[in-house]
Structures are given as C-alpha cells and as structure tokens.
C-alpha positions in Angstrom: -0.1 0.2 0.0 1.0 3.3 -0.6 1.7 5.8 1.9 1.7 9.2 2.8 4.1 10.7 5.6 4.1 14.0 7.9 7.2 13.5 9.7 8.2 15.3 13.1 5.1 17.7 13.1 5.9 19.9 16.1 3.0 20.2 18.0 2.0 21.9 21.9 0.0 19.6 23.5 -0.5 19.2 27.5 0.9 16.0 28.1 2.7 13.9 31.7 1.3 12.0 34.6 1.6 14.7 37.1 -0.3 18.0 36.8 2.4 20.0 37.2 4.2 18.4 34.4 0.4 19.1 32.3 0.7 22.8 33.4 2.3 24.4 30.5 1.8 22.8 27.0 4.9 20.5 25.9 6.7 20.6 22.8 5.8 17.0 21.2 6.9 15.7 17.4 4.2 13.8 15.6 4.9 11.5 12.4 2.0 10.1 11.0 2.3 7.4 8.3 -1.0 6.9 6.5 -1.7 4.2 4.3 -3.6 4.5 1.0 -4.2 4.0 -2.6 -2.2 6.9 -4.1 -2.6 5.6 -7.9 -5.9 7.5 -8.6 -4.8 10.5 -7.2 -1.4 10.5 -9.4 -3.1 9.4 -12.6 -5.6 12.2 -12.4 -3.5 14.8 -10.4 -6.5 15.5 -8.3 -6.2 16.3 -4.8 -9.6 14.9 -4.4 -8.3 11.8 -5.0 -5.8 11.2 -2.2 -5.4 12.6 1.6 -4.9 16.3 1.9 -1.9 15.8 4.4 -2.2 19.7 5.1 -5.5 19.0 6.3 -4.3 16.5 8.6 -1.4 18.4 10.2 -3.3 21.7 10.9 -6.3 19.0 12.2 -3.4 17.6 14.6 -2.2 20.8 15.5 -5.4 21.9 16.8 -5.7 18.5 18.6 -4.6 19.9 21.6 -6.9 22.8 22.1 -8.3 22.3 25.3 -7.1 19.1 26.2 -4.9 16.9 28.2 -3.1 13.8 27.9 -1.4 11.7 31.0 0.6 9.1 28.6 1.7 9.5 25.6 0.8 6.4 24.7 -3.3 7.7 24.9 -2.3 10.4 22.6 -1.1 8.2 20.4 -4.0 6.2 19.8 -6.2 9.4 19.5 -4.2 10.4 16.9 -4.7 7.2 14.9 -9.0 7.5 15.8 -8.7 11.2 14.5 -7.2 10.2 11.2 -9.2 7.2 10.5 -12.1 8.7 11.1 -11.9 11.8 9.6 -9.1 11.4 6.9 -10.5 8.0 4.9 -6.9 5.8 5.0 -6.6 2.4 5.0 -4.6 2.4 8.1 -2.1 4.7 10.2 0.7 4.6 12.2 1.4 7.3 14.4 4.4 7.8 16.6 5.0 10.5 19.7 8.2 12.0 20.2 8.5 13.6 23.4 11.5 15.3 25.3 11.0 14.3 28.9 14.3 12.6 30.2 17.5 15.1 30.3 19.7 11.7 29.2 17.9 10.8 26.3 17.3 12.7 23.3 13.7 11.9 23.2 11.2 9.0 24.5 8.6 7.4 21.9 5.6 5.0 21.4 4.5 3.8 18.1 1.7 2.5 17.1 -0.2 1.3 13.9 -4.1 0.7 13.6 -6.1 -0.5 10.6 -9.4 1.1 9.6 -11.0 -1.9 11.1 -10.7 -1.1 14.9 -13.2 1.9 14.1 
C-alpha cells in the first residue's frame, strides 16, 4: 500500500503524568504514516483523490486545544483514531516523541492501527 508521511510535526500539547507536568503545553513531535491508494490521484493529478496532508497537519495542530493527556500512549491512540475516522486512510502508524528525560534525545511510542478498529 502507498504511504503519505508527515514527519516530526511540531505540536504543543498539555502532556504528562503529574499536574505540574501538564501545567504548560510541551513540545512534541508527531510522525504520521497513512496508507492510501495513491494511484487514482497520481493518474488524475487531483487532490480530491488523495489524502490532503495539510488538512491532516492542521487537524493535529488543533487536537490539543482544551485537552490534556497523561500518557503518550493514549495520545498516539487518539491521533490514530482521528486520522482513521476523518481522513479515510486504510491504516495509520503514529509516533509521538516527547523530550522529558534529560539524558535521552527523546522518548517515543509508535503504534499502528487499521481502519477496521474504528
């Protein structure tokens, strides 16, 4: 299956186990890999036949408005659900990077969900 990737989309969400950690939005990087048949769009050169990656990015940038998460696992699952439900892809893989451990470049979770789990 063909893929559309959004790599390291910078977002600021309220994230963390403790209330102190969630007090201010934190910088996170999201990578979203969406499986979709790109042949019709490529043949017709028509945006309506593919996944509008800018619309996906804008939706994810707004996802954190008025929300907070304790676990990046929950956030990744929520992102996968939104992309599957709103953008008609066959499956989605989501990676969330968090910069919380000073001795590590980042901590991340990665999950993959097919459409059938909706």
